[in-house]
N, C-alpha and C positions, 0 to 999 in steps of 0.2 A: 269611553270611546278612544280608540287608538288611531292616531293620525300618522300615516306613513309619509315619507318625504315625497313631495310632489302631488299628494292627494288633495283634491279640492274639498273645501269645507263649505257646506251649504246650510242655509236656514231651512226650517221645516217647510216654509212656504215654497221655497225654490225646489226642494226635494219633491214636494207634492205636485208641483207643475211638471217635473220630469216624469213622474209616475202617472200623471193624468188622473189624480184623485184629489179629494179635498184635504186641506191642511188639518182639519178637525179629525178626519178619519185616520190620517197618518199619525196624529198626536195620540190617538187611542192605541194604535199599533206600537208606538214607542212605550207607552205605559204598560202594555201587555208584554213587552220584552221581545217583540217580533223584529224590531230594528234598533240597532245600537245608536244612541244619541246622548248628548251631554247638555244639561241645562246651564246656559250662561245668562245669568240675570233672569229675564222673563222669556228668553228665546232658546228653543232647542236647536242644537247644531248637529248635523250629521255629515259623514264623509260621502263623497261620490261613490266610493267602493261599497259602502254599506247600502246605499240606494240601489246599486246594481245587484248586489247580493239579494236584497229584498225582492227586486223585480223577478229574478230568476226563480227564487224559492216560492213565490206567491203568485206567479203569473196565472191568471184565469181562475183563481180560487175566490169565489164570492159567496158570502153568506154561509149557510150550512149545507150546501150541496155536496161538500166533501164527504166521502164515505166514512171517514173517521169521526165525523160530527155526531154527537149523541142523538140528535133528532133525525138523522138521515133515515129515510124509508118509513117514517111513522105517519106521514100525511096520507089521508085517503086520496084516491085518484080524483082528479077534477071532473065535474059533471059537464057534459057538452052544454054550450050556451046557445039559446035561441034557435034551435032547429025544429 
C-alpha cells in the first residue's frame, strides 16, 4: 500500500462503513487483490484513495451478474410463482 502525503489511512472497518458493506466482505476483496491494503498486526489498513478507487471500479457489481463471470447466463429462467 502506498500512502501519498495528506491521504487518510483507514481501518478495514472504517472503509467498509464508507462503502456500505460488511468488513468481512471487504476483507475477502483484500485477499482477492481487488483493493490494496496492508496488514498491520491483526488489522488491515487502507487509504481513502484506494477506497474511492474500489468504489468507482466495483460500483453496482454484485455476485455473478457480471457478463464476464463464468456462470453468467447458465441459470434457467425462473418459473412464475403462485399464479
